[in-house]
N, C-alpha and C positions, 0 to 999 in steps of 0.2 A: 504493500500500500504506500501511498504518498508519504514522504518523510517531511515533517514540518521543518526540520533543521536543514535537510539536504534534498530539496525537491529535484526530481529528474529533469534533465535538460537535453536529453538525447532522443527525444521522441521521433524526430524526422528520420534519423539513422536507423532506429529500431523498426520503424514502420517499413522502411525500404527493405530491411532484412526479411520481414514478414512477407512482403510481396514476392520476394525471390524464392520462397518456399513453395512446395507443391500444394495445389488446392487453393480455393479462394479464402481470403481473409474475411472472417465474419465480424461485422460491426453492428451490434445492437445500438439503437438510438437511445440517447439520454436527453432529458429536457432540463436537468439541473445537476448540481454537484453530487447530491445524494445518489441519483441514478448512476452516475459514473462510478462511484464506490461500489455499488451493488453489482454492476457489470463486472468489475474487476474481481470481486469476491466470488462471482459465479464461474470464474475460470476463463473468461475470454481474453484475447490478446490485444484488443484495441476497442476504442469507443468512437461512436459517431455522434456529434452534436447536431441535433435536428433543428432546423429553422422553424418547421411547423410546430414542434414541441416548445421551442423557445417562445414563440408568439403566444401559444396557448398558456404557457406557464407564467411568463412575465406580464402579459397583458390580459389574459383571458379572452383573446380574440383570435380569429382565423389568420392563416398565413397569407396575407394579401399586401405585404410590403409596408407594414406599419412600423416595424423596428428598423432603426438606423444602424450605421456602422459602429459607432462607439458603444451602443447598447449590446450589439451582438459580440463585439470584442470583449467587453467586460464580462459577459456571460461565459464566453469561451475561457477567459482567464480563470474564473472561479472553478470551472469544470476541470481544467488542466491541473489546478492546484490540489484537487481532491483525489486524484488518481495517479498511479505510476504508469498507467498505460498510455500509449500514443493516442492522441485525439485528432480525428479528422472532422473538420467543421464546415458547416454551410456558410458560405459567404455571399449568397444571393447573386446579384448582378455585378458585384464589386462597387455598388452604390454610386454609379455614375459613369463617366467616360474613362479612357485609359489613365488619365492623371489620377482620378479617384481610385482606380484599381491599384496603382502603385502604392498609395497610402494604405489601402485595404490590406495588401500583402504584407507591408511593413508592420502594421499594427497586429495582425494575426500572428506573424512570426514572433513579435515581442511578447505576445500572450502565451507563447509556448506550444501552440498546436503543431501537429506533425504535417498538416496539409489542409487545403481548402478546396471546395469546388466553386467554380464561377460559371454562371449561366448566361444565355443570350436573350433573355426576356427584356422587354422594355420596362421602365419604371412607371408606376409601381408594379412589381412582379406579383405572381400568384403561386400558390402551391402547384407543383408540376402536374397534379392529377385533378385539378379544377378546370372548368370550362372557361373559354374566353381569353386564353393566353395570346399575347402578341410578342414578336421577336424583332430584334434589331437586324440590320443587314449582316450578311456573312462577313464582309470586310470589317465592320465595326466589331464583331465578335472576335475575329482573328487578331485585331489590333489590341483588344483587351488581354487576350492570352499572351501575346508577345510582350506587352507591358508588364504583365505579371511575372513572366520568366525573367525579364531584365531586373525587376524590382527585388526579387528574393536575394537575401544575403547568404543563405545556406542552400547549397545545391541539392541537398537531400529533402528540402521542404517540398512536399508533393503538391503539384498543381493539376487539378482535375477539371477538365473542360466538359461542361454539361450543356447539351443543346435541348431546348424545349420545342424545337421546330417540327417535331413529328405531328403534333395535333394541327397546327395551322397550315403547314406547308407540305406534309407528306413524308414518307420514309426516305425516299430518294434524296430529298433536300436535307433531311437530318443526317444522312450518311455523308453527303458532301460537306456539310458544316463540321462534322466530326473530323473528317480528313483535313479540313482547313485548320482546325484547332491543333491537330497533330503536327501539321507542318509549321505552325507557329510556336511549337515547343511544349505542348501539353504532355504531361507524364502519363495520364490516364484519361480515357474517354468515357463519357456518361451520356447515353442517348435516353432521354427521359420519356416515360409514359408510352412505352411500346404497347401495341393493342392486343397482340396474341402471340402464341408460341412461335409461329412462323416468323414473325418480325424479330423476336428475340434471337432466333437461330440465324436470320439474315444478317443482323448486326454482328454476331459472333463470327460469321463467315467472311464478311466484308472488311472487318477491322482486326484481323488476326495479328497484325504486326504491332499492336499497341495494347497494353493492359486495359481491360474493360471493367466498369462498375455496373453491377446489377442492383437495381432498386426494388427490393421486395416490399413494395408499398402496400401496407396492410389495408385491404379494401379498395385499392386503387385500380387503375386501368390495366396494369401489367398482370398477366396471369401468374398465379402463385406456384411457380415451379418448385420441385423438390431440390434439396441440396445436391443430390447426385446429378440431377439434370443440369443444374447450373455449372457444376464442376466439369461435367463432360463437355459442355460447350466452351469451356476455357475462360470463363469470367474470373477476374483476379480478385475482385472485392464484392461483397454483398452487404448492403446496408438494410437494416430492418428498422426504419426510422421511428415508428410510433407504437410498437408493441408495448413498451413500458408505460407510455402515456395512456393508452387505452386500458391497460390492466389497472393502473392506478385510479383512473377515472371510475371504472366499474366498482372497484373496491371502496372508494370514498362514497360513491352514491349509495352503496349497500349499507355501510355503517351509519351514514347520515339518516337513512330511512329508518334504521333501527332506533337510533337515538331519538328521532322525532316521535316515533311510536311509543317508546318505552320510557323516555325521559332521561335515560343514562345508557352507556354502552356495556352495562354489566353482563348482559346475556351473551354478548358476542366477544367479550374480552379474551376468552380462551382461544379464539381463532387468530388472535393478533400476536406479534412478537412481544415478549416481555420487555419491560423497561430496560433491564440489564442487557438483554440480547441486542436491543436497538442501540444503546449507548456504546456497546462493544463494536457494533457495525460502523458507527460513525467516528470511532477512534478515541474514545475516552481513555482506554488503557495507555495509549501513547501520551496523552496529556498528563495523566497521573504520573507516569514515569518522568516526564520532563519537569513537572513540578517538584518531584523528589530530587532530581539532579541539580536543579537551579534554585533550591530553597535558600532562605537567608542563612548566611554563614554566621557562626558565633563571634 
């Protein structure tokens, strides 16, 4: 787990090592620092910071471009500080033109994330699986990716190019944009909101020369392929952005219904972690140890 005294600073290099290993890297989504700790405790190797979940968590609103750069970077910084795992973060559109993208890359690097994905939507953007998306020109998208490549100070910092053009412009244009992003220097390609398994396979076949990200969007437009199917197609990364968000929402709705009906959570308390179990999960033993080590001297 993350060390308060010596936090990890080698996330980009460690994630590159994960990408080099056989099989796709699994990245469950987290919408806050607690989720990042739980993902690590569950035995995963990396964390995905979901923009959809960030908007839901920080604002209680849908992912329609309401959060800005500094809010997202601050959110990422807290998540990075909570876990020893490499964190891949949603950086939306880069929050403007290529000049804005330069600052976006620099701030996310300073926050300690291992990499980001940048998309080609116009501002304000929307969740990739919502209707009504619009995209910038291919040239504008490529310019953003090129600016991002030039802006990073650590060559291991991962730049993922995401195109949302499948919905408004079709699969062929999405593939063309992905190739343009590859030529601009993107490390990983992410073709968002594919419509069926045939499209998932077509992307894998057309872009074999670059690592690919598969978005296992819970309830989204892309079919829910199995882990074996995704691995056989050669995808290098799989994000599951909102499983933890949906699970937490259902659990909170359930207990709130019980409290409203019964007046207290007494009847359901046995289904919850104990206070001690929870404080252990969020690192109280480490705090206790540090308090002992740095107590007042006689």
